[in-house]
C-alpha positions in Angstrom: 101.8 60.6 129.2 101.2 62.3 132.5 98.0 61.1 134.1 95.4 62.8 136.3 92.0 61.8 137.5 89.0 63.0 139.4 88.1 60.6 142.3 84.9 60.5 144.3 81.7 58.6 145.0 79.6 59.3 142.9 81.8 60.5 140.1 80.2 59.5 136.8 78.4 62.8 136.4 81.7 64.8 136.7 82.5 67.2 133.8 86.2 67.5 134.9 87.5 65.2 132.2 86.0 67.4 129.5 87.3 70.6 131.2 90.8 69.4 131.6 90.9 68.0 128.0 89.9 71.5 126.8 92.6 73.1 129.0 95.2 70.7 127.7 94.3 71.3 124.1 94.3 75.1 124.6 97.7 75.2 126.3 99.4 72.4 124.3 99.9 70.2 127.4 100.3 66.4 126.8 98.3 64.7 129.5 95.3 62.5 130.1 92.5 62.9 132.6 89.9 60.4 133.7 87.4 59.5 136.4 87.8 57.0 139.2 84.9 55.7 141.4 86.3 54.9 144.8 84.6 52.9 147.5 83.4 54.8 150.5 85.7 52.8 152.8 89.4 52.6 152.3 90.2 56.1 150.9 93.9 55.9 151.7 94.3 52.5 150.1 92.6 53.8 146.9 94.9 56.8 146.9 98.1 54.7 147.4 97.0 52.5 144.5 96.6 55.6 142.3 100.0 56.9 143.2 101.6 53.5 142.6 100.1 53.5 139.1 102.2 56.6 138.2 99.5 59.3 138.3 100.8 62.8 138.8 97.9 64.2 140.7 94.1 64.1 141.2 91.1 66.1 142.0 89.1 65.0 145.0 85.3 65.4 145.1 82.6 64.3 147.5 82.8 62.7 150.0 86.6 62.5 150.4 87.8 66.2 150.7 88.3 66.0 154.5 90.1 62.7 154.2 92.3 64.0 151.4 93.5 66.9 153.7 94.1 64.4 156.6 96.4 62.1 154.6 98.3 64.7 152.7 101.9 65.1 153.7 101.9 68.8 153.0 99.0 71.3 152.9 98.7 74.7 151.4 97.6 77.5 153.8 94.1 77.6 152.4 93.7 73.8 152.5 94.9 73.8 156.1 92.4 76.5 157.0 89.6 74.6 155.3 90.8 71.3 156.6 89.7 70.0 153.2 91.5 69.4 149.9 90.2 69.0 146.5 93.6 68.9 144.7 96.4 66.5 145.3 99.8 66.5 143.7 102.3 63.6 143.9 106.1 64.1 143.7 109.3 63.0 145.4 108.4 65.0 148.5 105.1 63.2 149.0 101.4 64.2 148.6 100.7 67.9 148.5 97.1 69.0 149.2 95.5 72.2 148.1 92.0 73.6 147.9 91.0 75.6 144.8 87.2 75.7 145.5 87.2 79.1 147.2 89.3 80.9 144.6 87.2 79.3 141.9 84.0 80.6 143.5 85.4 84.1 144.1 86.7 84.3 140.5 83.4 83.1 139.1 81.5 85.7 141.2 83.8 88.7 140.5 85.2 87.9 137.0 82.4 85.9 135.3 79.3 87.3 137.1 80.8 90.8 137.5 79.8 91.2 141.1 82.5 92.6 143.4 82.5 91.2 147.0 84.4 94.0 148.7 82.2 95.9 151.1 79.2 93.6 150.6 77.1 91.4 152.9 77.5 87.7 152.0 75.4 84.7 153.2 77.1 81.3 153.0 74.5 78.5 153.5 76.0 75.3 154.9 78.9 74.4 157.1 80.1 71.2 155.5 83.1 70.5 153.2 81.9 72.8 150.4 81.4 75.7 152.8 84.7 75.1 154.5 86.6 75.1 151.2 85.3 78.6 150.2 85.0 80.6 153.4 88.6 81.6 153.6 88.9 83.0 150.0 85.5 84.7 150.4 86.8 86.6 153.5 90.0 87.6 151.6 87.8 89.3 149.0 87.0 91.9 151.5 83.2 91.7 152.2 81.7 93.8 155.0 80.0 90.9 156.6 79.8 87.1 156.1 77.2 85.0 157.8 77.6 81.2 157.9 74.1 79.6 158.3 73.6 76.0 159.1 70.9 73.7 160.4 73.0 73.1 163.5 74.5 76.2 164.9 77.4 74.4 166.6 78.8 73.2 163.2 78.6 76.7 161.8 80.2 78.2 164.9 83.2 75.8 164.7 83.8 76.8 161.1 83.5 80.5 161.9 85.8 80.2 164.9 88.5 78.5 162.8 88.4 81.4 160.3 88.5 84.3 162.7 92.1 85.1 161.8 91.2 85.3 158.1 88.3 87.7 158.6 90.4 90.7 157.8 88.0 93.2 159.3 84.8 91.6 158.0 82.0 90.9 160.5 81.9 87.1 160.6 79.2 85.3 162.5 77.4 81.9 162.7 73.7 81.5 162.5 70.9 78.9 162.3 69.0 78.8 159.0 66.0 80.5 160.6 68.0 83.4 162.1 70.3 84.7 159.4 68.9 88.2 158.9 67.8 89.9 155.7 69.1 91.8 152.6 72.3 90.0 151.5 73.9 91.1 148.3 75.4 87.7 147.6 73.9 84.4 148.8 75.8 81.1 148.2 74.2 77.7 148.7 76.8 75.3 149.8 74.4 72.6 151.0 73.3 69.4 149.3 69.6 70.6 149.4 69.6 71.1 145.6 71.1 67.7 144.9 68.6 66.0 147.2 65.7 67.9 145.7 64.9 69.5 149.0 63.2 72.9 149.8 65.3 76.1 149.7 66.9 76.1 153.2 66.4 79.9 153.9 63.6 82.5 153.6 63.5 84.7 150.5 64.0 87.7 152.8 67.7 86.9 152.8 67.8 88.4 149.2 68.0 92.1 148.7 66.7 93.3 145.3 69.1 92.5 142.6 71.1 90.1 144.7 73.3 87.3 143.3 72.2 83.9 144.4 74.6 81.2 143.5 74.1 77.4 143.9 77.3 75.3 143.9 75.3 72.6 142.1 74.8 72.7 138.4 72.5 71.0 135.8 69.0 70.0 136.7 69.9 69.8 140.4 70.4 73.6 140.6 67.2 74.6 138.7 64.9 74.8 141.8 67.3 77.3 143.5 67.7 79.3 140.3 63.9 79.5 139.9 63.6 80.6 143.6 66.1 83.3 143.1 64.4 84.7 139.9 61.0 84.5 141.6 62.3 86.9 144.4 64.1 89.4 142.2 67.6 88.0 142.4 70.0 86.8 139.7 70.5 83.1 139.9 73.7 81.4 139.0 74.7 77.7 139.0 78.0 76.2 140.0 79.4 75.6 136.5 81.5 78.7 136.5 83.0 77.8 139.9 83.6 74.3 138.6 85.6 75.6 135.6 87.5 78.2 137.7 88.6 75.8 140.4 89.7 73.4 137.7 91.7 76.2 136.0 93.5 76.8 139.3 94.2 73.1 139.8 95.5 72.8 136.2 97.9 75.7 136.8 99.2 74.0 140.0 99.9 70.8 138.1 101.1 72.2 134.8 102.5 75.6 135.6 100.4 77.4 133.0 97.1 79.1 133.6 94.4 78.3 131.0 91.8 80.7 129.6 88.7 79.6 131.4 86.1 81.7 129.5 85.9 79.6 126.3 86.0 76.4 128.3 83.0 77.6 130.4 81.1 78.6 127.2 81.8 75.2 125.7 80.7 73.4 128.8 77.5 75.3 129.0 76.8 74.4 125.3 77.6 70.7 126.1 75.3 70.7 129.2 72.5 72.2 127.1 72.6 69.1 124.9 71.6 66.8 127.8 73.3 64.0 129.8 76.4 62.3 128.4 
């Protein structure tokens, strides 16, 4: 039986095994999918052991996405631009790295939330691995402006400069958290502030009335951000839709068939509502 895993540290909270089991059942694919907790040191050794065990591929989660891109023998264009990979495939030609986070985010915003990005002003909060993985696909969706805001301006500027060629006419700029501007139609939190229980990293003035405010976190960690959005007249959305959509794209890369993500997202929300598992 073909074997896949999600690898990270921590990883016990991951819903990916449930998601991929649902995809496999839906599409009739014979496969198994599990979790692996890898030590923070020795990523490449852990990966080599996984490949030697006969696995066909893996999802990579925090904190290894940058390392996954560095050790891959081939990278997709979007993974090369992000310099981060969340999907690895193993075959006779080596280790292929891809990044489905951005296409998962865009699909969740446009298809599931029904918010078109074309011509809109978008604020991306954060400049780490999560932000790097989604900026390219966000730009390809055709917004009028994208601001990347980060605690340290230099890190945001480096990310913005690397994506200039992908801007496709959009105004793209870097900013500190205190100087982002006002009135964005879509605000995406790609920082770990929710996971750490920290304060919302930007002023509520970044939200225009009726804005979509999406936190990449999900479950209890995202609740503070969702409450903040609702308090200031925005529609809050957690990262479950993005999680399912990026998984659907990874599944299609591995198995050659695109699953229907809508029923899986509904099943996952129902599962999450029942509490921790």
